[in-house]
C-alpha positions in Angstrom: 10.8 1.7 -13.5 10.7 -1.7 -12.0 10.6 -3.4 -8.6 13.3 -5.7 -9.8 16.8 -4.4 -9.9 18.1 -5.8 -13.2 16.8 -7.9 -16.0 16.7 -11.5 -15.0 17.9 -14.0 -17.6 20.4 -13.1 -20.2 19.0 -12.1 -23.6 18.7 -14.8 -26.3 21.0 -12.7 -28.5 23.8 -13.0 -26.0 27.0 -14.5 -27.3 27.1 -18.3 -27.0 30.1 -18.3 -24.7 28.4 -15.9 -22.4 25.2 -18.0 -22.3 27.3 -21.2 -21.7 29.1 -19.5 -18.7 25.8 -18.3 -17.4 24.4 -21.9 -17.5 27.5 -23.3 -15.8 27.1 -20.7 -13.0 23.5 -21.8 -12.6 24.5 -25.4 -12.4 27.2 -24.6 -9.8 25.0 -22.7 -7.5 21.3 -23.5 -7.8 21.1 -27.2 -7.0 23.5 -26.8 -4.1 21.5 -23.9 -2.7 18.3 -25.9 -2.9 19.9 -28.7 -1.0 21.1 -26.4 1.7 17.6 -24.9 2.1 16.2 -28.4 2.6 19.0 -29.3 4.9 18.4 -26.2 7.1 14.7 -27.0 7.4 15.4 -30.7 8.3 18.1 -29.9 10.9 16.1 -27.3 12.7 12.9 -29.3 12.6 14.8 -32.3 14.0 16.1 -30.1 16.8 12.5 -28.9 17.7 11.1 -32.5 17.6 14.0 -33.9 19.6 13.7 -31.2 22.3 10.0 -30.8 22.6 8.7 -34.3 21.9 11.6 -36.5 23.3 13.0 -33.9 25.8 16.4 -34.5 24.4 18.0 -31.3 23.1 20.5 -31.7 20.2 23.5 -29.6 21.1 24.8 -29.7 17.6 21.7 -28.7 15.6 22.1 -24.9 15.9 25.8 -25.2 15.2 25.3 -27.2 12.0 22.5 -24.9 11.0 24.8 -21.8 11.4 27.5 -23.5 9.3 25.1 -24.1 6.5 23.5 -20.7 6.9 26.6 -18.7 5.8 26.8 -21.0 2.7 23.1 -20.4 2.0 23.6 -16.6 2.2 26.6 -16.5 -0.1 25.2 -19.0 -2.6 21.9 -17.1 -2.6 23.7 -13.8 -3.2 25.6 -15.4 -6.1 22.3 -16.7 -7.6 20.8 -13.2 -7.1 23.8 -11.6 -8.8 23.5 -14.0 -11.8 19.8 -13.4 -12.1 20.2 -9.6 -11.6 17.9 -9.7 -8.5 20.0 -7.7 -6.0 17.9 -4.8 -4.9 18.5 -1.4 -6.5 16.6 1.8 -7.3 15.6 2.0 -10.9 13.8 5.4 -10.9 16.5 7.3 -12.7 17.2 4.4 -15.2 13.5 4.3 -16.0 13.7 8.0 -17.1 16.7 7.3 -19.4 16.9 5.7 -22.8 19.3 4.6 -25.4 23.1 4.7 -24.7 22.7 6.4 -21.4 20.4 3.7 -20.1 22.9 1.0 -21.4 25.8 2.7 -19.6 23.9 2.9 -16.3 22.9 -0.8 -16.6 26.5 -1.7 -17.3 27.7 0.3 -14.3 25.2 -1.6 -12.2 27.2 -4.8 -13.0 30.7 -3.3 -13.2 30.6 -1.5 -9.8 29.8 -4.7 -7.9 32.7 -6.4 -9.7 35.0 -3.7 -8.4 33.9 -4.2 -4.8 34.2 -8.0 -5.1 37.7 -7.7 -6.5 38.7 -5.5 -3.6 37.5 -8.0 -1.0 38.5 -11.2 -2.7 41.9 -11.6 -1.1 40.7 -10.3 2.3 37.9 -12.9 2.2 40.4 -15.7 1.6 42.6 -14.4 4.4 39.6 -14.3 6.7 38.7 -17.9 5.9 42.3 -18.9 6.4 42.4 -17.2 9.8 39.4 -19.3 11.0 41.4 -22.5 10.6 42.5 -21.9 14.2 38.9 -22.0 15.5 36.9 -25.2 16.1 33.2 -25.4 16.8 32.4 -26.4 20.4 29.8 -29.2 19.8 30.9 -30.9 16.6 34.6 -30.0 16.8 34.7 -28.9 13.2 37.2 -26.5 11.8 35.5 -23.1 11.4 37.2 -22.7 8.1 34.5 -25.0 6.7 31.9 -22.3 7.5 34.1 -19.3 6.7 35.1 -20.7 3.3 31.6 -19.7 2.1 32.8 -16.0 2.0 35.6 -16.4 -0.6 33.6 -18.9 -2.6 30.6 -16.7 -2.6 32.7 -13.7 -3.6 34.3 -15.6 -6.5 30.8 -16.8 -7.7 29.4 -13.3 -7.5 32.4 -11.9 -9.3 32.0 -14.4 -12.1 28.3 -13.6 -12.3 29.1 -9.9 -12.5 31.7 -10.4 -15.3 29.3 -12.6 -17.3 26.5 -10.0 -17.0 29.0 -7.2 -17.9 30.2 -9.2 -21.0 26.6 -9.4 -22.1 26.4 -5.5 -22.3 29.0 -5.1 -25.0 32.6 -3.9 -24.8 31.9 -0.3 -25.6 29.5 0.1 -22.7 31.9 -1.9 -20.4 34.9 0.4 -21.3 32.9 3.5 -20.8 31.6 2.3 -17.4 35.1 1.4 -16.3 36.4 4.8 -17.4 33.7 6.6 -15.4 34.4 4.5 -12.3 38.2 5.0 -12.7 37.7 8.7 -13.1 35.6 8.9 -10.0 38.3 6.9 -8.1 41.0 9.2 -9.4 39.1 12.3 -8.2 38.7 10.8 -4.8 42.3 9.8 -4.6 43.5 13.3 -5.7 41.2 14.9 -3.0 42.5 12.5 -0.4 44.6 15.0 1.6 41.8 17.5 1.7 39.2 14.8 2.6 41.3 13.9 5.7 41.6 17.6 6.8 37.8 18.2 6.9 37.3 15.6 9.7 33.9 14.0 10.0 32.5 16.1 7.3 34.1 13.6 4.9 31.3 11.2 5.9 29.0 13.4 3.7 31.3 12.7 0.7 31.3 8.9 1.2 28.0 8.1 2.8 25.8 10.8 1.2 27.3 11.9 -2.1 29.1 8.8 -3.2 26.4 6.4 -1.8 23.6 8.6 -3.3 25.3 8.6 -6.8 25.6 4.9 -6.7 22.0 4.3 -5.6 20.6 6.8 -8.2 22.8 5.2 -11.0 21.2 1.8 -10.3 24.1 0.1 -8.6 22.6 -2.6 -6.3 22.2 -1.1 -2.8 24.4 -3.8 -1.0 27.3 -3.0 -3.3 26.8 0.8 -2.9 27.2 0.3 0.9 30.3 -1.9 0.3 32.0 0.5 -2.1 31.3 3.6 0.1 32.7 1.8 3.1 35.8 0.6 1.3 36.4 4.0 -0.1 36.1 5.6 3.3 38.5 3.1 4.9 41.1 3.4 2.1 41.2 7.2 1.9 40.6 8.4 5.4 41.9 5.7 7.8 44.7 3.3 8.3 42.3 0.4 8.9 42.9 -2.4 6.4 40.0 -3.6 4.3 40.6 -7.0 5.8 38.0 -6.0 8.4 35.3 -6.0 5.7 34.8 -9.8 5.4 34.7 -10.1 9.2 32.0 -7.5 9.5 30.0 -9.2 6.7 30.3 -12.5 8.5 29.2 -10.8 11.7 26.1 -9.3 10.1 25.1 -12.4 8.2 25.8 -15.1 10.8 23.3 -14.2 13.5 21.3 -17.4 14.1 18.1 -15.3 14.5 18.4 -14.4 10.8 17.9 -18.1 9.9 14.2 -17.3 10.1 14.5 -15.2 6.9 14.9 -18.0 4.4 12.5 -20.2 6.3 9.6 -17.7 6.3 10.4 -16.9 2.6 10.0 -20.6 1.8 6.8 -20.8 3.9 5.5 -17.9 1.8 6.1 -19.9 -1.4 4.4 -22.9 0.1 1.2 -21.2 1.1 0.8 -20.0 -2.5 1.8 -23.3 -4.0 -0.6 -25.3 -1.8 -3.5 -22.8 -2.4 -3.9 -22.3 1.4 -3.9 -18.5 0.8 -6.6 -18.9 -1.8 -8.8 -20.8 0.7 -8.4 -18.0 3.2 -9.2 -15.3 0.7 -12.2 -17.2 -0.5 -13.6 -17.5 3.0 -13.2 -13.7 3.7 -14.8 -13.0 0.3 -17.8 -15.2 1.2 -18.0 -13.4 4.6 -18.0 -9.7 3.5 -17.3 -9.7 -0.2 -21.0 -9.1 -1.1 -21.2 -5.7 0.6 -20.3 -2.6 -1.4 -16.6 -2.2 -1.3 -16.4 -5.5 0.5 -13.5 -6.9 -1.6 -11.4 -4.0 -0.3 -12.0 -5.2 3.2 -11.3 -8.8 2.1 -7.9 -7.6 0.7 -7.0 -5.9 4.0 -8.1 -8.8 6.1 -6.3 -11.3 3.8 -3.0 -9.3 4.1 -3.3 -9.3 7.9 -3.9 -13.1 7.9 -1.3 -14.0 5.3 1.3 -11.7 6.9 0.9 -13.8 10.0 2.2 -16.8 8.0 4.7 -15.9 5.4 6.7 -13.1 7.0 7.5 -11.6 3.6 5.6 -8.8 2.0 6.2 -9.9 -1.6 4.8 -13.3 -0.7 1.8 -11.7 1.0 0.9 -9.6 -2.0 1.5 -12.5 -4.4 -0.9 -14.7 -2.4 -3.7 -12.1 -2.3 -3.7 -10.0 -5.5 -4.2 -12.7 -8.1 -7.2 -14.1 -6.2 -9.0 -10.7 -5.7 -8.0 -8.4 -8.5 -10.0 -10.1 -11.3 -13.3 -9.8 -9.3 -12.5 -6.3 -8.2 -11.9 -5.2 -11.8 -15.3 -6.8 -12.8 -16.9 -4.5 -10.2 -15.5 -1.5 -12.1 -12.9 -0.5 -9.6 -10.0 1.4 -11.2 -6.8 -0.7 -11.4 -4.9 2.3 -9.9 -7.1 2.1 -6.8 -6.4 -1.6 -6.6 -2.6 -1.4 -6.7 -2.7 1.6 -4.4 -4.6 -0.3 -1.7 -2.4 -3.4 -2.3 0.8 -1.3 -1.8 -0.6 0.5 1.2 -1.7 -2.8 2.8 1.9 -4.1 2.4 3.1 -1.1 4.4 0.2 -1.7 6.9 1.2 -5.3 7.6 4.9 -4.7 8.3 4.4 -5.3 12.0 2.2 -8.3 11.8 4.2 -11.3 13.1 6.1 -13.1 12.0 7.4 -10.2 9.8 10.9 -10.6 8.6 11.5 -7.0 9.5 10.6 -7.8 13.2 13.1 -10.6 13.2 15.8 -8.4 11.7 15.3 -5.5 14.0 15.3 -7.9 17.0 18.5 -9.3 15.7 20.4 -6.0 15.4 19.0 -4.3 18.5 18.6 -7.2 20.9 14.9 -6.6 21.5 13.0 -9.8 22.4 11.5 -11.4 19.3 8.5 -12.7 21.3 7.8 -9.2 22.6 8.0 -7.8 19.1 5.6 -10.5 17.9 3.1 -9.6 20.7 3.5 -5.9 20.2 3.1 -5.9 16.4 -0.5 -7.1 16.1 -2.4 -4.0 17.4 -0.5 -1.4 15.4 -1.2 -3.4 12.2 -4.9 -3.5 13.0 -5.0 0.3 13.7 -3.5 1.0 10.3 -5.9 -1.5 8.7 -8.8 0.4 10.2 -7.4 3.6 8.8 -7.1 2.1 5.3 -10.6 0.6 5.5 -12.1 4.1 6.2 -10.4 5.5 3.1 -11.1 2.4 1.0 -14.8 2.6 1.8 -14.9 6.1 0.2 -12.5 5.4 -2.7 -13.5 1.9 -3.9 -16.5 3.1 -6.0 -18.2 0.2 -7.7 -20.5 0.3 -10.8 -24.1 0.7 -9.7 -25.0 -2.2 -12.1 -22.8 -4.7 -10.4 -24.6 -7.8 -9.1 -22.8 -8.7 -5.9 -25.5 -11.0 -4.6 -25.7 -12.2 -1.0 -23.7 -15.1 0.3 -25.7 -17.7 2.1 -24.8 -19.0 5.6 -24.3 -22.4 4.0 -21.7 -21.0 1.6 -19.9 -19.1 4.3 -19.8 -22.3 6.4 -18.5 -24.3 3.4 -15.7 -21.9 2.7 -14.8 -21.7 6.4 -14.5 -25.5 6.5 -12.2 -25.4 3.5 -10.2 -22.6 4.9 -10.0 -23.9 8.5 -6.7 -25.9 8.0 -5.1 -22.8 6.5 -6.5 -20.5 9.2 -4.9 -22.7 11.8 -1.4 -22.0 10.5 -0.9 -18.5 11.9 -2.4 -19.7 15.2 0.0 -22.6 15.3 3.0 -20.3 14.5 2.2 -17.8 17.2 1.3 -20.4 19.8 4.6 -22.3 19.1 6.6 -19.1 19.9 4.6 -17.9 22.8 4.5 -21.4 24.5 8.2 -22.0 24.0 7.8 -25.0 21.7 10.1 -23.4 19.2 12.2 -20.2 18.9 11.4 -17.5 16.4 14.1 -19.0 14.2 12.8 -22.5 14.4 9.0 -21.9 14.3 8.9 -21.5 10.5 10.0 -25.2 10.2 6.8 -26.2 11.9 4.9 -24.1 9.5 6.7 -25.5 6.5 6.0 -29.1 7.6 2.4 -28.3 8.3 1.9 -26.6 4.9 3.4 -29.5 3.1 1.2 -32.1 4.9 -2.0 -30.0 4.5 -1.1 -29.2 0.9 -0.7 -32.9 0.0 -3.4 -34.5 2.2 -6.1 -31.7 2.4 -5.8 -29.3 -0.6 -4.1 -31.9 -2.9 -2.5 -29.1 -4.8 1.2 -29.6 -3.9 3.1 -29.5 -7.2 6.5 -31.1 -6.8 7.7 -29.5 -10.0 7.2 -26.1 -8.5 9.1 -27.1 -5.3 12.6 -26.9 -6.8 12.1 -23.3 -8.2 10.7 -22.3 -4.8 13.8 -23.6 -3.1 16.1 -21.7 -5.5 13.9 -18.6 -5.3 14.1 -18.8 -1.5 17.9 -19.0 -1.7 18.1 -16.0 -4.1 15.8 -13.7 -2.1 17.5 -14.7 1.1 20.9 -14.0 -0.4 19.7 -10.6 -1.5 18.4 -9.7 2.0 21.4 -11.2 3.9 24.1 -9.6 1.7 22.4 -6.2 2.2 22.5 -6.9 6.0 26.2 -7.9 5.7 27.1 -4.8 3.7 25.0 -2.5 5.9 26.8 -3.9 9.0 30.1 -2.9 7.4 28.8 0.6 6.8 27.3 0.8 10.3 30.6 -0.2 11.8 32.5 2.5 9.9 30.0 5.1 11.0 30.4 4.0 14.6 34.2 4.1 14.3 34.0 7.7 13.1 31.9 8.7 16.2 29.0 9.7 13.9 26.7 7.5 16.0 27.4 9.7 19.1 26.8 12.9 17.1 23.5 11.6 15.7 22.4 10.3 19.0 23.1 13.6 20.7 21.3 15.6 18.0 18.1 13.4 18.3 18.3 13.2 22.1 18.2 17.0 22.2 15.4 17.4 19.6 12.7 19.9 20.6 9.7 18.3 22.2 11.5 15.6 24.1 10.4 12.1 23.4 7.6 13.2 21.0 10.0 15.3 19.0 12.3 12.4 18.9 9.5 10.1 17.6 8.4 12.6 14.9 12.0 13.0 13.8 12.4 9.2 13.7 9.2 8.9 11.6 10.5 11.4 9.0 13.9 9.8 9.0 12.7 6.3 8.4 10.1 7.3 5.8 12.9 8.9 3.8 15.3 6.0 4.4 12.7 3.4 3.6 12.0 5.1 0.3 15.6 5.6 -0.8 17.5 2.7 0.8 14.8 0.0 1.2 13.8 -0.9 4.7 16.2 -3.6 5.8 19.4 -1.6 5.3 17.8 1.3 7.1 17.1 -0.9 10.0 20.5 -2.4 10.2 22.3 1.0 9.8 20.3 3.1 12.2 18.6 0.6 14.6 21.6 0.1 16.8 22.2 3.8 16.9 18.8 5.1 17.7 17.3 2.5 20.1 19.7 3.5 22.9 18.5 7.1 22.4 14.9 6.0 22.6 15.6 4.2 25.8 17.4 7.2 27.2 14.3 9.3 26.5 11.9 6.8 28.1 10.4 5.4 24.9 9.7 1.6 25.3 11.9 -0.4 22.9 8.9 -2.4 21.5 6.9 0.8 21.0 9.8 2.5 19.2 10.3 -0.6 17.0 6.7 -0.4 15.9 7.0 3.3 15.0 10.2 3.0 13.0 9.0 -0.2 11.2 5.8 1.3 10.1 7.5 4.5 9.0 10.0 2.5 7.0 7.1 0.6 5.4 5.4 3.8 4.4 8.6 4.9 2.7 9.1 1.5 1.1 5.7 1.5 -0.6 5.6 5.3 -1.5 6.3 6.3 -5.1 8.3 7.5 -6.9 11.3 5.8 -5.2 9.7 3.1 -3.0 10.6 -0.3 -4.4 7.7 -1.9 -2.6 5.2 0.1 -4.7 6.7 -1.2 -8.0 6.7 -4.8 -6.5 2.9 -4.3 -5.9 2.4 -3.1 -9.5 4.4 -6.0 -10.8 2.4 -8.6 -8.8 -0.9 -6.9 -9.7 0.1 -6.5 -13.4 -0.8 -2.8 -13.3 1.2 0.0 -14.9 2.9 2.0 -12.1 1.6 5.3 -13.5 -2.0 4.1 -12.9 -1.6 4.4 -9.1 0.8 7.3 -8.9 -1.9 9.9 -8.1 -4.3 7.7 -6.3 -2.0 6.2 -3.7 -1.5 9.4 -1.7 -4.8 9.3 0.2 -4.0 5.8 1.4 -0.5 6.8 2.4 -2.0 9.8 4.3 -4.3 7.4 6.1 -1.2 5.3 7.0 0.6 8.4 8.3 -2.4 9.3 10.5 -2.6 5.8 11.8 1.2 5.8 12.5 0.9 9.1 14.5 -1.9 7.4 16.6 0.5 4.5 17.2 3.3 6.8 18.1 1.4 9.0 20.5 -0.5 6.1 22.2 2.2 3.7 23.4 -0.4 1.3 24.8 -1.3 0.1 21.3 2.2 -1.4 21.0 2.9 -2.4 24.6 -0.6 -3.0 26.2 -0.5 -6.7 25.7 3.1 -7.3 26.7 3.6 -9.6 29.7 
């Protein structure tokens, strides 16, 4: 089992033609994506400086940024497809071996190719239709932006075919036969499927979707194939609507914060800012028994306030602390369990990408979410600290020593420039200097300057891979959002949303029954679907119900985000748990039995947050 969906690079034994095509795809996508990431940062940062410093807003900056953003999303999705980095669940594949595993791996590349083939012509038609639209500020033809969709579909399709060719023709033919047989069965059952009304949603969005997820097909493409199958077999709606819904889901300007905070996460690791913060916390409390556990929790809270991405948070903290924690005799299963649990704990610490996404899809104020997210994270951190104090047993022979005041002061002075970064980010949003979308550009500029002038550890050779990695991870997240938007739209058209809303609104116990039901739902969804798709699918459906029952929207956002985080980092299905194991270089089985006490602490903390709304809303203006 792995946190990463598919093997990254092609094998050295791959045919020469396949390797050559793979390299050409890399050359066609990666440099351009890196340039677009840099251009996005420069355009948005220029807009902030022009507006705040010179009091001269640039009317065209957001417009240009949105044009480049769709290109970044699609190029990033193509890079992720080439590298095999689109998120998928690998639990079942990890249990298989031999030819069955090879077949499932092949299906994981063949199924996306089918979806991309189905939407290729509609994507071109969508871009062609946009030729009649012109942008208001720059007067540019909107087809320049919309062309990213068919180009991205073509690049992803080529990447899928290259990866499929690397699997061998026997596996390819068998996977095609299985997919064709499944399509044939659905087509033959078409008349009956129409007769059963909305129960057919179970076939497409439970059975078919579930089979795809369990078989290791990337989640975004599972959403896409389920939606296309539903439209083709049960409605008269043409699949030409799919590109439009993808564009709608991906093009929200608020989501521009996603690649920017991902890049910032790379930078705080590259410039060793995260190391300086961790070293200061270690000097402060690391000498007490179990102190490094407190350092880990504190570091995750601090770093989460900078990078916005949980993978970046864990990558910044684990390599610094794990070696010393192992020297103290702490079992590696405890280490990875606490790391994974702290990842779930920090989901609401601003500027979390999940906060930005849920604000985008539900219309909740990002500034309010940033304010409301701090206390729930601290409550869960305290719950984990109580458990960690009991579980992090160190060898009695360990020499921890006592850190002098002088050493604490020295590490503080070194960490001070890094510690200023989360303060600058939050202050910039709260004081109106920059929007939640723009504020990461201030952090990026600050990190580069501090990395070069203060820490002198900025490695320009690592900068290009960081830009490409930013594009790939952003493409993965944004394509999931686009595909989930399609599926959410289909569910809404079927009136499923009204049925679900009515069922939850009438749950026993009123608002508290609704909150408990939401917690259970999002823990399951976070484990099976990964958090972001769950938010995009069900956020717009459930937030109106919460409001109807008198639950504050910020309070409800904190509850469902934390529930989703617990599911995301819970084995055996939670992808976040395997990401923590990968970053900590620990075998996943080492923490399987040890993580449950930490997850139980998180659930208790979550219930406290759910039943005490003040924790989420007490500091709102």
